[in-house]
Each structure stands twice: as structure tokens, then as C-alpha cells.
TIRO-2110 file (N, C-alpha, C; in Angstrom, 1 decimal):
// TIRO-2110
0.8, -1.2, 0.0, N, 1, A
0.0, 0.0, 0.1, CA, 1, A
0.9, 1.3, -0.1, C, 1, A
2.0, 1.2, 0.7, N, 2, A
2.8, 2.4, 0.8, CA, 2, A
3.5, 2.6, -0.6, C, 2, A
3.8, 1.6, -1.2, N, 3, A
4.4, 1.8, -2.6, CA, 3, A
3.4, 2.3, -3.6, C, 3, A
2.1, 2.0, -3.5, N, 4, A
1.1, 2.6, -4.2, CA, 4, A
0.9, 4.1, -4.1, C, 4, A
1.0, 4.5, -2.7, N, 5, A
0.7, 5.9, -2.4, CA, 5, A
1.9, 6.7, -2.8, C, 5, A
3.1, 6.1, -2.8, N, 6, A
4.3, 6.7, -3.3, CA, 6, A
4.2, 7.0, -4.9, C, 6, A
4.0, 6.0, -5.5, N, 7, A
3.9, 5.9, -7.0, CA, 7, A
2.8, 7.0, -7.4, C, 7, A
1.6, 7.0, -6.7, N, 8, A
0.6, 8.0, -7.0, CA, 8, A
1.1, 9.4, -6.8, C, 8, A
1.7, 9.5, -5.6, N, 9, A
2.3, 10.8, -5.4, CA, 9, A
3.3, 11.3, -6.4, C, 9, A
4.2, 10.5, -6.8, N, 10, A
5.1, 10.9, -7.9, CA, 10, A
4.4, 11.3, -9.1, C, 10, A
3.3, 10.5, -9.6, N, 11, A
2.6, 10.7, -10.8, CA, 11, A
1.9, 12.0, -10.6, C, 11, A
1.2, 12.3, -9.6, N, 12, A
0.5, 13.6, -9.4, CA, 12, A
1.4, 14.7, -9.4, C, 12, A
2.5, 14.5, -8.8, N, 13, A
3.6, 15.7, -8.8, CA, 13, A
4.0, 16.1, -10.2, C, 13, A
4.3, 15.0, -10.9, N, 14, A
4.7, 15.2, -12.4, CA, 14, A
3.6, 15.9, -13.2, C, 14, A
2.4, 15.5, -13.1, N, 15, A
1.2, 16.1, -13.6, CA, 15, A
1.1, 17.5, -13.3, C, 15, A
1.3, 17.8, -12.0, N, 16, A
1.2, 19.1, -11.6, CA, 16, A
2.2, 20.1, -12.2, C, 16, A
3.5, 19.6, -12.2, N, 17, A
4.5, 20.3, -12.8, CA, 17, A
4.4, 20.5, -14.3, C, 17, A
4.1, 19.4, -15.0, N, 18, A
3.8, 19.7, -16.5, CA, 18, A
2.7, 20.4, -16.7, C, 18, A
1.6, 20.2, -15.9, N, 19, A
0.4, 21.2, -16.1, CA, 19, A
0.7, 22.7, -15.9, C, 19, A
1.6, 22.9, -15.0, N, 20, A
1.9, 24.3, -14.9, CA, 20, A
2.7, 24.9, -16.2, C, 20, A
3.4, 24.1, -16.9, N, 21, A
4.0, 24.4, -18.2, CA, 21, A
3.1, 24.7, -19.3, C, 21, A
1.9, 24.2, -19.4, N, 22, A
1.0, 24.4, -20.4, CA, 22, A
0.6, 25.6, -20.4, C, 22, A
0.6, 26.4, -21.7, N, 23, A
0.2, 27.8, -21.8, CA, 23, A
1.2, 28.8, -21.4, C, 23, A
2.3, 28.3, -20.7, N, 24, A
3.3, 29.2, -20.3, CA, 24, A
4.2, 29.7, -21.6, C, 24, A
4.5, 30.8, -21.9, N, 25, A
5.4, 31.3, -23.0, CA, 25, A
6.5, 32.0, -22.4, C, 25, A
7.7, 31.6, -22.9, N, 26, A
8.9, 32.4, -22.3, CA, 26, A
9.4, 33.2, -23.7, C, 26, A
9.8, 34.5, -23.4, N, 27, A
10.1, 35.3, -24.4, CA, 27, A
11.7, 35.9, -23.9, C, 27, A
12.6, 35.6, -24.9, N, 28, A
13.9, 35.8, -24.6, CA, 28, A
14.1, 37.3, -24.9, C, 28, A
14.5, 38.2, -23.9, N, 29, A
14.7, 39.6, -24.2, CA, 29, A
16.2, 40.0, -24.0, C, 29, A
17.2, 39.1, -24.2, N, 30, A
18.5, 39.2, -23.8, CA, 30, A
19.4, 40.1, -24.6, C, 30, A
18.8, 40.3, -25.9, N, 31, A
19.6, 41.0, -27.0, CA, 31, A
19.3, 42.6, -26.7, C, 31, A
20.3, 43.3, -27.1, N, 32, A
20.3, 44.8, -27.3, CA, 32, A
19.8, 45.7, -26.1, C, 32, A
20.3, 45.4, -24.9, N, 33, A
20.1, 46.4, -23.8, CA, 33, A
21.1, 47.6, -23.9, C, 33, A
20.7, 48.6, -23.4, N, 34, A
21.5, 49.8, -23.0, CA, 34, A
22.2, 49.6, -21.7, C, 34, A
23.4, 50.0, -21.6, N, 35, A
24.2, 49.9, -20.4, CA, 35, A
25.1, 51.1, -20.0, C, 35, A
25.3, 51.3, -18.9, N, 36, A
26.4, 52.1, -18.3, CA, 36, A
26.7, 51.8, -16.8, C, 36, A
27.9, 52.1, -16.5, N, 37, A
28.3, 51.6, -15.1, CA, 37, A
28.8, 52.9, -14.3, C, 37, A
28.0, 53.8, -14.0, N, 38, A
28.3, 55.0, -13.2, CA, 38, A
27.2, 55.1, -12.3, C, 38, A
27.5, 55.7, -11.2, N, 39, A
26.5, 56.2, -10.1, CA, 39, A
26.0, 57.6, -10.6, C, 39, A
24.8, 57.7, -11.0, N, 40, A
24.2, 58.9, -11.6, CA, 40, A
23.4, 59.7, -10.6, C, 40, A
23.5, 61.1, -10.8, N, 41, A
22.8, 61.9, -9.8, CA, 41, A
21.2, 62.0, -10.2, C, 41, A
21.0, 61.6, -11.5, N, 42, A
19.6, 61.5, -12.0, CA, 42, A
19.2, 60.1, -12.1, C, 42, A
18.0, 59.7, -12.3, N, 43, A
17.5, 58.4, -12.1, CA, 43, A
17.1, 57.7, -13.4, C, 43, A
18.0, 56.7, -13.9, N, 44, A
17.8, 56.1, -15.1, CA, 44, A
16.4, 55.2, -15.2, C, 44, A
15.8, 55.1, -14.0, N, 45, A
14.4, 54.3, -14.0, CA, 45, A
13.4, 55.1, -14.7, C, 45, A
13.5, 56.4, -14.7, N, 46, A
12.5, 57.2, -15.3, CA, 46, A
12.4, 56.9, -16.7, C, 46, A
11.1, 56.9, -17.2, N, 47, A
10.8, 56.6, -18.5, CA, 47, A
11.5, 57.5, -19.4, C, 47, A
11.5, 58.8, -19.3, N, 48, A
12.0, 59.8, -20.0, CA, 48, A
13.6, 60.1, -20.0, C, 48, A
14.3, 59.2, -19.3, N, 49, A
15.6, 59.3, -19.1, CA, 49, A
16.3, 59.1, -20.5, C, 49, A
17.4, 60.0, -20.8, N, 50, A
18.1, 60.0, -22.2, CA, 50, A
19.2, 58.9, -21.9, C, 50, A
19.1, 57.7, -22.6, N, 51, A
20.2, 56.8, -22.6, CA, 51, A
20.8, 56.6, -23.8, C, 51, A
20.7, 57.5, -24.8, N, 52, A
21.3, 57.4, -26.2, CA, 52, A
22.7, 57.3, -26.1, C, 52, A
23.5, 57.6, -25.3, N, 53, A
25.0, 57.6, -25.3, CA, 53, A
25.5, 56.4, -24.5, C, 53, A
24.5, 55.4, -24.1, N, 54, A
24.9, 54.3, -23.4, CA, 54, A
25.4, 53.2, -24.4, C, 54, A
26.2, 52.3, -23.9, N, 55, A
26.7, 51.2, -24.7, CA, 55, A
25.5, 50.1, -24.9, C, 55, A
25.6, 49.5, -26.0, N, 56, A
24.6, 48.4, -26.4, CA, 56, A
25.3, 47.1, -25.9, C, 56, A
24.6, 46.1, -25.1, N, 57, A
25.1, 44.9, -24.7, CA, 57, A
24.1, 43.8, -24.9, C, 57, A
24.5, 42.6, -24.9, N, 58, A
23.6, 41.6, -24.7, CA, 58, A
23.8, 40.8, -23.4, C, 58, A
22.7, 40.2, -22.9, N, 59, A
22.8, 39.6, -21.6, CA, 59, A
23.0, 38.1, -21.9, C, 59, A
23.8, 37.4, -21.1, N, 60, A
24.4, 37.7, -19.8, CA, 60, A
25.7, 38.8, -20.1, C, 60, A
26.0, 39.5, -19.2, N, 61, A
26.9, 40.6, -19.3, CA, 61, A
27.6, 41.0, -18.0, C, 61, A
28.9, 41.2, -18.0, N, 62, A
29.6, 41.6, -16.9, CA, 62, A
30.4, 42.9, -17.1, C, 62, A
30.5, 43.8, -16.3, N, 63, A
31.2, 45.1, -16.5, CA, 63, A
32.7, 44.9, -16.1, C, 63, A
33.0, 43.8, -15.4, N, 64, A
34.4, 43.9, -14.9, CA, 64, A
34.9, 42.5, -15.1, C, 64, A
34.8, 42.1, -16.5, N, 65, A
35.4, 40.7, -16.8, CA, 65, A
36.8, 40.6, -17.0, C, 65, A
37.5, 41.8, -17.0, N, 66, A
38.9, 41.8, -17.2, CA, 66, A
39.7, 42.2, -15.9, C, 66, A
38.9, 42.6, -14.8, N, 67, A
39.7, 43.2, -13.7, CA, 67, A
40.5, 42.2, -13.1, C, 67, A
40.3, 41.0, -12.9, N, 68, A
41.1, 40.0, -12.2, CA, 68, A
42.4, 39.6, -13.2, C, 68, A
42.4, 40.1, -14.4, N, 69, A
43.5, 39.7, -15.3, CA, 69, A
44.7, 40.6, -15.1, C, 69, A
44.6, 41.8, -14.5, N, 70, A
45.6, 42.7, -14.6, CA, 70, A
46.6, 42.7, -13.4, C, 70, A
46.3, 41.7, -12.4, N, 71, A
47.1, 41.6, -11.2, CA, 71, A
46.8, 42.5, -10.2, C, 71, A
46.0, 43.5, -10.4, N, 72, A
45.7, 44.4, -9.4, CA, 72, A
44.5, 44.2, -8.6, C, 72, A
44.2, 44.9, -7.5, N, 73, A
43.1, 44.6, -6.8, CA, 73, A
42.1, 45.8, -6.9, C, 73, A
41.7, 46.0, -8.1, N, 74, A
41.0, 47.1, -8.7, CA, 74, A
39.7, 46.6, -9.3, C, 74, A
38.9, 45.8, -8.7, N, 75, A
37.7, 45.4, -9.0, CA, 75, A
36.8, 46.5, -9.1, C, 75, A
36.2, 46.8, -10.3, N, 76, A
35.1, 47.8, -10.4, CA, 76, A
33.8, 47.4, -9.5, C, 76, A
33.6, 48.0, -8.5, N, 77, A
32.3, 47.8, -7.5, CA, 77, A
31.7, 49.2, -7.6, C, 77, A
30.6, 49.1, -8.3, N, 78, A
29.8, 50.2, -8.6, CA, 78, A
28.4, 49.9, -8.8, C, 78, A
27.7, 50.7, -9.4, N, 79, A
26.3, 50.5, -9.8, CA, 79, A
26.2, 50.6, -11.3, C, 79, A
25.7, 49.6, -11.9, N, 80, A
25.4, 49.5, -13.4, CA, 80, A
23.9, 49.5, -13.5, C, 80, A
23.6, 50.2, -14.7, N, 81, A
22.2, 50.3, -15.1, CA, 81, A
22.2, 49.6, -16.4, C, 81, A
21.0, 49.0, -16.7, N, 82, A
20.7, 48.3, -18.0, CA, 82, A
19.1, 48.8, -18.2, C, 82, A
18.9, 49.1, -19.4, N, 83, A
17.6, 49.6, -19.9, CA, 83, A
17.2, 49.0, -21.2, C, 83, A
15.9, 48.9, -21.4, N, 84, A
15.5, 48.2, -22.7, CA, 84, A
14.0, 48.7, -22.8, C, 84, A
13.6, 48.9, -24.1, N, 85, A
12.3, 49.2, -24.4, CA, 85, A
11.7, 47.9, -24.8, C, 85, A
10.5, 47.7, -24.2, N, 86, A
9.8, 46.3, -24.4, CA, 86, A
8.4, 46.8, -25.0, C, 86, A
8.0, 46.5, -26.3, N, 87, A
6.7, 46.9, -26.8, CA, 87, A
5.7, 45.9, -26.3, C, 87, A
4.5, 46.4, -26.1, N, 88, A
3.3, 45.7, -25.7, CA, 88, A
3.0, 44.8, -26.9, C, 88, A
2.5, 43.7, -26.4, N, 89, A
1.9, 42.6, -27.5, CA, 89, A
0.6, 42.3, -27.0, C, 89, A
-0.4, 42.2, -27.9, N, 90, A
-1.6, 41.9, -27.6, CA, 90, A
-2.0, 40.6, -27.0, C, 90, A
-1.0, 39.7, -27.3, N, 91, A
-1.1, 38.3, -26.8, CA, 91, A
-0.9, 38.4, -25.2, C, 91, A
-0.4, 39.4, -24.7, N, 92, A
-0.2, 39.6, -23.2, CA, 92, A
-1.5, 39.8, -22.4, C, 92, A
-2.6, 40.4, -23.2, N, 93, A
-3.8, 40.6, -22.5, CA, 93, A
-4.3, 39.4, -21.6, C, 93, A
-4.7, 39.8, -20.5, N, 94, A
-5.2, 38.7, -19.6, CA, 94, A
-4.3, 37.8, -19.1, C, 94, A
-3.1, 37.9, -19.2, N, 95, A
-1.9, 37.0, -18.7, CA, 95, A
-1.3, 37.7, -17.6, C, 95, A
-0.6, 36.8, -16.9, N, 96, A
0.3, 37.4, -15.8, CA, 96, A
1.7, 37.5, -16.5, C, 96, A
2.5, 38.5, -16.3, N, 97, A
3.8, 38.8, -16.9, CA, 97, A
4.8, 38.8, -15.8, C, 97, A
5.8, 38.0, -16.0, N, 98, A
7.0, 37.9, -15.1, CA, 98, A
8.3, 38.4, -15.9, C, 98, A
9.1, 39.0, -15.1, N, 99, A
10.6, 39.1, -15.8, CA, 99, A
11.4, 38.3, -14.8, C, 99, A
12.1, 37.4, -15.5, N, 100, A
13.1, 36.5, -14.8, CA, 100, A
14.6, 36.8, -15.0, C, 100, A
15.3, 36.8, -14.0, N, 101, A
16.8, 37.0, -14.1, CA, 101, A
17.4, 35.6, -13.7, C, 101, A
18.4, 35.2, -14.3, N, 102, A
19.2, 34.1, -14.0, CA, 102, A
20.4, 34.3, -12.9, C, 102, A
20.5, 35.6, -12.6, N, 103, A
21.6, 36.1, -11.7, CA, 103, A
21.9, 37.4, -11.9, C, 103, A
22.1, 38.3, -10.9, N, 104, A
22.6, 39.7, -10.9, CA, 104, A
23.2, 39.8, -9.5, C, 104, A
24.5, 40.2, -9.5, N, 105, A
25.3, 40.2, -8.3, CA, 105, A
25.7, 41.6, -7.9, C, 105, A
25.5, 42.0, -6.8, N, 106, A
25.0, 41.4, -5.5, CA, 106, A
23.7, 41.9, -5.2, C, 106, A
23.2, 43.0, -5.7, N, 107, A
21.9, 43.5, -5.5, CA, 107, A
21.2, 44.0, -6.6, C, 107, A
20.0, 43.7, -7.0, N, 108, A
19.3, 44.3, -8.2, CA, 108, A
18.0, 44.8, -8.0, C, 108, A
17.7, 45.9, -8.6, N, 109, A
16.2, 46.2, -8.5, CA, 109, A
15.8, 46.6, -9.9, C, 109, A
14.6, 46.0, -10.2, N, 110, A
14.0, 46.2, -11.6, CA, 110, A
12.9, 47.1, -11.4, C, 110, A
12.9, 48.0, -12.6, N, 111, A
11.7, 49.1, -12.6, CA, 111, A
11.2, 48.8, -14.0, C, 111, A
9.9, 49.0, -14.0, N, 112, A
9.1, 49.0, -15.2, CA, 112, A
8.2, 50.3, -15.3, C, 112, A
8.6, 51.0, -16.4, N, 113, A
7.9, 52.3, -16.5, CA, 113, A
8.1, 53.3, -15.2, C, 113, A
9.3, 53.2, -14.8, N, 114, A
9.6, 54.1, -13.6, CA, 114, A
9.2, 53.6, -12.3, C, 114, A
8.5, 52.5, -12.1, N, 115, A
8.1, 51.9, -10.9, CA, 115, A
8.8, 50.7, -10.4, C, 115, A
9.2, 50.6, -9.4, N, 116, A
9.9, 49.3, -8.7, CA, 116, A
9.1, 48.1, -8.9, C, 116, A
9.6, 47.1, -9.7, N, 117, A
9.0, 45.7, -9.6, CA, 117, A
9.4, 44.9, -8.5, C, 117, A
10.6, 45.2, -8.0, N, 118, A
11.1, 44.4, -6.9, CA, 118, A
12.6, 44.5, -6.7, C, 118, A
13.1, 44.0, -5.5, N, 119, A
14.7, 44.2, -5.2, CA, 119, A
15.0, 42.6, -5.0, C, 119, A
16.0, 42.3, -5.5, N, 120, A
16.7, 41.0, -5.1, CA, 120, A
18.0, 41.2, -4.5, C, 120, A
18.4, 40.5, -3.4, N, 121, A
19.7, 40.6, -2.8, CA, 121, A
20.4, 39.1, -2.7, C, 121, A
21.5, 39.1, -3.3, N, 122, A
22.1, 37.8, -3.4, CA, 122, A
22.8, 37.5, -4.8, C, 122, A
23.9, 37.0, -4.8, N, 123, A
24.5, 36.8, -6.2, CA, 123, A
24.4, 35.3, -6.6, C, 123, A
24.4, 35.3, -7.8, N, 124, A
24.3, 34.0, -8.5, CA, 124, A
23.1, 33.1, -8.2, C, 124, A
21.9, 33.8, -8.0, N, 125, A
20.7, 33.0, -7.9, CA, 125, A
19.6, 33.6, -8.8, C, 125, A
18.8, 32.9, -9.3, N, 126, A
17.7, 33.3, -10.1, CA, 126, A
16.5, 33.8, -9.3, C, 126, A
16.0, 34.8, -10.1, N, 127, A
14.8, 35.4, -9.3, CA, 127, A
13.9, 36.0, -10.3, C, 127, A
12.5, 36.2, -10.1, N, 128, A
11.6, 36.9, -10.8, CA, 128, A
10.7, 37.7, -10.2, C, 128, A
10.1, 38.7, -11.1, N, 129, A
9.2, 39.7, -10.5, CA, 129, A
8.0, 39.7, -11.2, C, 129, A
6.8, 39.8, -10.7, N, 130, A
5.6, 39.9, -11.5, CA, 130, A
5.5, 41.3, -11.8, C, 130, A
5.4, 41.6, -13.1, N, 131, A
5.4, 42.9, -13.8, CA, 131, A
4.0, 43.2, -14.4, C, 131, A
3.0, 42.2, -14.1, N, 132, A
1.8, 42.6, -14.7, CA, 132, A
1.1, 43.9, -14.5, C, 132, A
1.1, 44.3, -13.3, N, 133, A
0.4, 45.7, -13.1, CA, 133, A
1.2, 46.9, -13.5, C, 133, A
2.5, 46.7, -13.9, N, 134, A
3.3, 47.7, -14.4, CA, 134, A
3.4, 48.0, -15.8, C, 134, A
3.0, 47.0, -16.6, N, 135, A
2.9, 46.9, -18.0, CA, 135, A
1.8, 47.7, -18.6, C, 135, A
2.0, 48.3, -19.8, N, 136, A
0.8, 49.1, -20.5, CA, 136, A
1.0, 48.9, -21.9, C, 136, A
-0.1, 49.1, -22.7, N, 137, A
-0.1, 49.0, -24.1, CA, 137, A
0.8, 50.2, -24.6, C, 137, A
1.6, 49.9, -25.7, N, 138, A
2.6, 50.7, -26.2, CA, 138, A
4.0, 50.2, -25.8, C, 138, A
4.9, 51.2, -25.7, N, 139, A
6.2, 50.9, -25.1, CA, 139, A
6.3, 50.9, -23.7, C, 139, A
7.2, 49.9, -23.1, N, 140, A
7.5, 49.8, -21.8, CA, 140, A
8.9, 49.8, -21.7, C, 140, A
9.3, 50.7, -20.5, N, 141, A
10.8, 50.8, -20.4, CA, 141, A
11.0, 49.9, -19.2, C, 141, A
12.0, 48.9, -19.3, N, 142, A
12.5, 48.2, -18.4, CA, 142, A
13.9, 48.7, -17.9, C, 142, A
14.1, 49.0, -16.7, N, 143, A
15.4, 49.5, -16.2, CA, 143, A
15.8, 48.6, -15.0, C, 143, A
17.1, 48.3, -15.0, N, 144, A
17.5, 47.4, -14.0, CA, 144, A
18.9, 48.0, -13.4, C, 144, A
18.7, 48.2, -12.1, N, 145, A
19.9, 48.6, -11.3, CA, 145, A
20.7, 47.6, -10.7, C, 145, A
21.9, 47.3, -11.0, N, 146, A
22.7, 46.3, -10.3, CA, 146, A
23.8, 46.9, -9.5, C, 146, A
23.9, 46.6, -8.3, N, 147, A
24.9, 47.2, -7.4, CA, 147, A
25.9, 46.0, -7.0, C, 147, A
27.0, 46.1, -7.3, N, 148, A
28.0, 45.1, -6.9, CA, 148, A
29.1, 45.5, -5.9, C, 148, A
28.6, 46.6, -5.0, N, 149, A
29.6, 47.2, -4.1, CA, 149, A
29.4, 46.1, -2.9, C, 149, A
30.6, 46.0, -2.2, N, 150, A
30.7, 44.9, -1.2, CA, 150, A
29.6, 45.3, 0.0, C, 150, A
28.9, 44.2, 0.5, N, 151, A
28.0, 44.3, 1.6, CA, 151, A
28.3, 43.2, 2.5, C, 151, A
28.4, 43.3, 3.7, N, 152, A
28.4, 42.1, 4.6, CA, 152, A
27.2, 41.5, 4.9, C, 152, A
26.0, 42.0, 4.3, N, 153, A
24.7, 41.5, 4.7, CA, 153, A
24.3, 40.7, 3.3, C, 153, A
25.0, 40.6, 2.4, N, 154, A
24.6, 40.0, 1.1, CA, 154, A
25.5, 38.8, 0.6, C, 154, A
24.9, 37.8, 0.5, N, 155, A
25.8, 36.6, -0.1, CA, 155, A
26.0, 36.6, -1.5, C, 155, A
27.1, 36.1, -2.1, N, 156, A
28.2, 35.6, -1.4, CA, 156, A
29.2, 36.5, -0.8, C, 156, A
29.8, 36.1, 0.3, N, 157, A
30.8, 37.0, 0.9, CA, 157, A
32.2, 36.4, 0.4, C, 157, A
32.3, 35.2, -0.1, N, 158, A
33.6, 34.6, -0.6, CA, 158, A
33.3, 33.3, -1.1, C, 158, A
34.3, 32.5, -1.4, N, 159, A
34.3, 31.2, -1.9, CA, 159, A
35.4, 30.9, -2.8, C, 159, A
35.4, 29.7, -3.5, N, 160, A
36.3, 29.5, -4.5, CA, 160, A
36.1, 29.8, -6.0, C, 160, A
35.3, 30.9, -6.2, N, 161, A
34.9, 31.5, -7.3, CA, 161, A
35.1, 32.9, -7.4, C, 161, A
35.1, 33.6, -8.5, N, 162, A
35.5, 34.9, -8.6, CA, 162, A
34.2, 35.8, -8.0, C, 162, A
34.1, 36.0, -6.6, N, 163, A
33.1, 36.5, -6.1, CA, 163, A
33.0, 38.1, -6.4, C, 163, A
33.9, 38.7, -7.0, N, 164, A
33.6, 40.2, -7.3, CA, 164, A
33.3, 40.3, -8.7, C, 164, A
33.1, 39.3, -9.4, N, 165, A
32.6, 39.5, -10.8, CA, 165, A
30.9, 39.5, -10.7, C, 165, A
30.3, 40.5, -11.2, N, 166, A
28.9, 40.7, -11.2, CA, 166, A
28.3, 40.5, -12.6, C, 166, A
27.2, 39.7, -12.6, N, 167, A
26.5, 39.6, -13.8, CA, 167, A
25.2, 40.1, -13.8, C, 167, A
24.6, 40.3, -14.8, N, 168, A
23.0, 40.4, -15.1, CA, 168, A
22.7, 39.5, -16.0, C, 168, A
END
């Protein structure tokens, strides 16, 4: 009887997991983000912020990928901003919309149309935010602030990996 209950539990779990995937659509928005790595006095989360002079990067991206190669202890620890225009698609109507990140180290805050969608603290961990109430028909501005400045309160504090390298 225990084996039957275990087998039924496994089957029900698999159906639940597969059932969750039905109807879910993932859209890759990794290409052509605007980027800069300076702490700014004005706020790049604002919709009307001028980012024309910023670099164009694809995600995943790191702004200090060569810092460990020069032998110095000069890792760039700063705030980096990423921005992207995301057009509304009528297929989004009536659906929950999430933005998912596979990692941003050490702290990240995501803004949609100037409003915070959420904050994540911790490096090398995936996270997502529900952006449904922040999206609108037309163009939507996604802005992501990534802060890799050292913090004793945010993991990882060290390890046998390059813990000063920060990704989005």
C-alpha cells in the first residue's frame, strides 16, 4: 500500500509540474540592452531618461570581466544600469507577466515604466518579479539597477569562485 501511495504521489507531482508549463510562454529579451556603469545623480529608472549615449550589450553581461586579469586589486565595484524598451503585445492581454533573471550580483532592482517591480539581494541566484500591473499598451521601459559594491549582509561573501564578478 505504501508503494502505491508513493507511486501515485510521484505521478500527481509530475502532472502538476507539467500542467504548470501548459500555456506558459517564455520570451527571450537578452539582446540589445543599453548599459552604463556609473552612479548617476539623475534616475535612469524614469521613462524619459536619455540613454542614447549608453553602450549596447547582450545579456548575460559583466562590466568587470577583465579586472582580475591585470594583477591589481582594482575590481570595479559600482552601480550598473541596464535599460530596454519592451513593446506591448496584444497576446499579453489577460495574462500574468513575469521578468526572470538568472543572476545579478550582488543586489538588483527592476523598474518597469519608472516603478519598482522588486529588489533581489544575493548573487548567482535566479529570481523573478511579477510585472503585470506595471506593463501597459505601447512601449514599456525596463530598467535594472545592479549594485556590486561589497556588503557584509549580502551573499556570497567569498568562496572559490570570482566573487567580485557581477552579472546581469
